[in-house]
KEKE-3310 file (N, C-alpha, C; in steps of 0.2 Angstrom, whole numbers, plus 5000, padded with zeros to 4 digits):
npx = (5848:5862:5873:5882:5895:5899:5910:5906:5906:5902:5899:5897:5887:5888:5876:5868:5863:5869:5881:5884:5896:5902:5917:5921:5912:5912:5905:5893:5883:5874:5862:5856:5845:5846:5857:5851:5842:5851:5858:5848:5845:5858:5859:5849:5853:5865:5860:5853:5863:5871:5861:5860:5873:5873:5862:5868:5878:5890:5905:5902:5909:5921:5923:5938:5944:5955:5952:5959:5961:5972:5984:5989:6000:6004:6012:6005:6004:6005:5995:5999)
npy = (5346:5356:5366:5380:5391:5408:5423:5440:5456:5471:5487:5503:5516:5533:5539:5532:5516:5500:5492:5476:5463:5447:5440:5427:5424:5429:5444:5443:5453:5464:5475:5486:5496:5497:5488:5476:5474:5473:5462:5452:5453:5450:5436:5430:5434:5426:5413:5412:5414:5403:5393:5396:5392:5379:5375:5377:5367:5370:5371:5373:5386:5385:5393:5402:5414:5423:5435:5448:5459:5473:5483:5499:5513:5531:5546:5561:5575:5593:5605:5620)
npz = (4940:4938:4948:4946:4950:4949:4948:4950:4944:4951:4947:4952:4945:4939:4937:4945:4951:4945:4935:4929:4927:4921:4923:4919:4909:4895:4889:4896:4903:4914:4922:4935:4944:4958:4970:4974:4963:4952:4956:4955:4941:4935:4939:4931:4918:4919:4919:4907:4898:4900:4897:4883:4878:4881:4873:4860:4860:4866:4877:4895:4904:4917:4932:4935:4939:4949:4961:4969:4982:4983:4991:4987:4985:4984:4980:4985:4976:4978:4970:4961)
capx = (5850:5869:5874:5889:5897:5904:5911:5902:5909:5897:5902:5892:5887:5887:5869:5865:5863:5876:5882:5887:5899:5905:5923:5922:5907:5913:5898:5888:5883:5867:5862:5850:5844:5849:5861:5847:5839:5857:5859:5842:5846:5864:5858:5845:5858:5870:5856:5851:5870:5873:5857:5862:5879:5871:5858:5873:5882:5896:5906:5901:5915:5922:5926:5944:5947:5956:5951:5963:5962:5979:5986:5994:6001:6006:6014:6001:6008:6001:5994:6000)
capy = (5353:5357:5372:5383:5398:5413:5429:5445:5463:5476:5494:5508:5520:5540:5541:5528:5509:5496:5488:5470:5459:5441:5439:5420:5423:5436:5447:5442:5460:5466:5481:5487:5503:5495:5482:5470:5473:5471:5455:5448:5453:5446:5429:5429:5434:5420:5407:5413:5413:5395:5389:5397:5389:5372:5374:5377:5362:5373:5369:5377:5388:5385:5399:5402:5420:5425:5442:5449:5466:5475:5489:5503:5520:5535:5552:5566:5581:5598:5608:5627)
capz = (4939:4940:4951:4945:4954:4945:4951:4946:4947:4952:4946:4953:4940:4941:4936:4949:4949:4944:4929:4932:4922:4924:4919:4916:4904:4891:4886:4900:4907:4916:4926:4939:4948:4964:4970:4973:4956:4948:4958:4951:4934:4933:4940:4926:4913:4919:4917:4900:4895:4901:4893:4876:4877:4881:4867:4855:4861:4868:4884:4900:4907:4924:4935:4936:4941:4956:4962:4975:4984:4984:4993:4983:4988:4979:4983:4982:4974:4978:4964:4962)
cpx = (5858:5870:5882:5889:5902:5905:5909:5905:5903:5900:5896:5893:5885:5880:5865:5864:5869:5875:5886:5890:5901:5911:5923:5917:5907:5906:5892:5887:5875:5868:5856:5850:5847:5853:5857:5844:5845:5858:5854:5844:5852:5863:5853:5849:5863:5866:5855:5858:5872:5868:5858:5869:5877:5867:5863:5878:5889:5898:5904:5907:5915:5925:5933:5948:5949:5956:5954:5963:5969:5979:5991:5994:6004:6008:6009:6005:6003:6001:5995:5994)
cpy = (5354:5364:5374:5390:5402:5420:5435:5452:5468:5483:5499:5513:5528:5542:5537:5521:5506:5493:5482:5466:5452:5439:5432:5419:5429:5438:5446:5448:5461:5473:5482:5494:5502:5489:5476:5469:5471:5464:5450:5447:5449:5438:5427:5429:5428:5414:5407:5411:5406:5391:5390:5393:5381:5370:5374:5372:5364:5371:5375:5380:5387:5392:5398:5408:5420:5432:5443:5457:5468:5482:5493:5510:5524:5542:5557:5573:5587:5602:5616:5631)
cpz = (4942:4943:4949:4949:4950:4949:4947:4949:4946:4952:4947:4947:4942:4941:4941:4947:4948:4937:4932:4926:4925:4920:4916:4910:4899:4888:4890:4905:4908:4920:4930:4942:4955:4964:4970:4966:4952:4950:4954:4944:4931:4934:4933:4919:4913:4916:4910:4895:4894:4897:4885:4874:4876:4875:4860:4855:4863:4875:4889:4904:4915:4926:4937:4938:4948:4957:4969:4976:4986:4986:4988:4986:4983:4983:4980:4982:4974:4972:4965:4961)
residu = (MET:ARG:LYS:MET:TYR:TYR:LYS:ALA:LEU:PHE:GLU:PRO:GLN:GLU:GLU:GLY:GLY:TYR:THR:VAL:THR:VAL:PRO:ALA:LEU:PRO:GLY:CYS:VAL:SER:GLU:GLY:ASP:THR:TYR:ASP:ASP:ALA:MET:VAL:ASN:ILE:LYS:GLU:ALA:ILE:THR:LEU:TYR:LEU:GLU:SER:LEU:GLN:ASP:ASP:GLY:LEU:PRO:ILE:PRO:GLU:GLU:ASN:HIS:LEU:ILE:VAL:GLU:LEU:GLU:ALA:SER:TYR:GLU:GLN:VAL:ALA:CYS:ALA)
# end
């Protein structure tokens, strides 16, 4: 069994829970009521996604995204 590593983006939702996407696997999306639930669910979604690609004879994408945290500043303007 080959191990692959992918970056996942966890986005907190206003109603609670998380939506998770995997940029290297377009359309691979999951969610969960908690971070832990979302983690379990996205791992399963990734496995199913990769199995589907393999079954269809398609290449397995390599992770190539560079995610960098950047500092940004802005001038706050007072409202009248």
